[in-house]
C-alpha angles and dihedrals in degrees: 000000000000118000117239115230119193112209117191100208146169096127137093089246091056091051092051092046092052091048090053095051104030095096096044109119095214099060140059111204122215114192116204120196125187092220097242094126115063118229097004120197105249119204116239120245090031128104110233133198123183127202138036130308098227100251140312100304095045089049091051089050091049091052091051095042092052095043094240111188098191142357127222111192105204098159125136117294089246096050091104098156098051092045093051090046093047093050094049094042091051089053092051092047092045090237121146110251132200130183113214107197127162115227120263121254114268124219115256131195108285096028115128101204129170107189118210133177102225143018089253090055090054092051090051090047090058089069127200104290112100113265136177102234130190108207119195108168101113126262105283103069103049099106094091088061091054090048093047134073110331097207096077124096117222136204106193122193125192140147092244130033112265120232111268092235089068098052125105119236098259105041135140116196125219117188109202141134126213158275094093129192121236094223090054093047090051089050092048094049091048095046094054097036092234113200099189142006124220112203143154117239090247095155125209129086103270095090100012092106092083089057095050090043091054090050092055093046093043092237116157118240124208098212118196112217122231118260117258113262128201118251113279142145105291143174133185102218139047088233090061090047089050091053089050092052092050090058095054 
């Protein structure tokens, strides 16, 4: 009988892990997506479910009811709630759990970083003098910018279009999905005379070009730190996660 592996996805690492395991005769992969991204590209040969589980207990019941043998949580580094729920649910259901989380970016010589804990902190750090700000934090946490200083001009990039009610007064939307090229990012920052970038410390290479571009142009970055996660089994790469699955 094939072993069922639940992969909580939505990241580049999750996609790479699925691709590496999809043809393995001993496993059935179930990809779970939160539903944040509209019209996600779903891999073939993989069972997919979209949406939440309804909390820790419901998630544990779902794992037991679907005979899940192991869980790989490869959600976004800032997906604190689903990670906490998945870890607790796996414990209740007596299912092996592994967190796959890419390392955070590390500051390099030339970087002008101002690290903050929350989006609200980043908005306060912008100050009151008018700035041209490039915001790349996704589409669901933009309200603090609308409620903040109205004199700033924002260029907001996200995969999906944000709801209008979340947008600040002076905002230009850019719908795009990485990977992004450093030369293109440099050209964009120069063209719009960007004074500051607001980003989450997502890690990985897919969207790192804006960080290296800012370094070369000496543009400050307000970098939102990752939330603190409880101690749990964890690896940095999809290759390590694949080896863990093969030992189940």
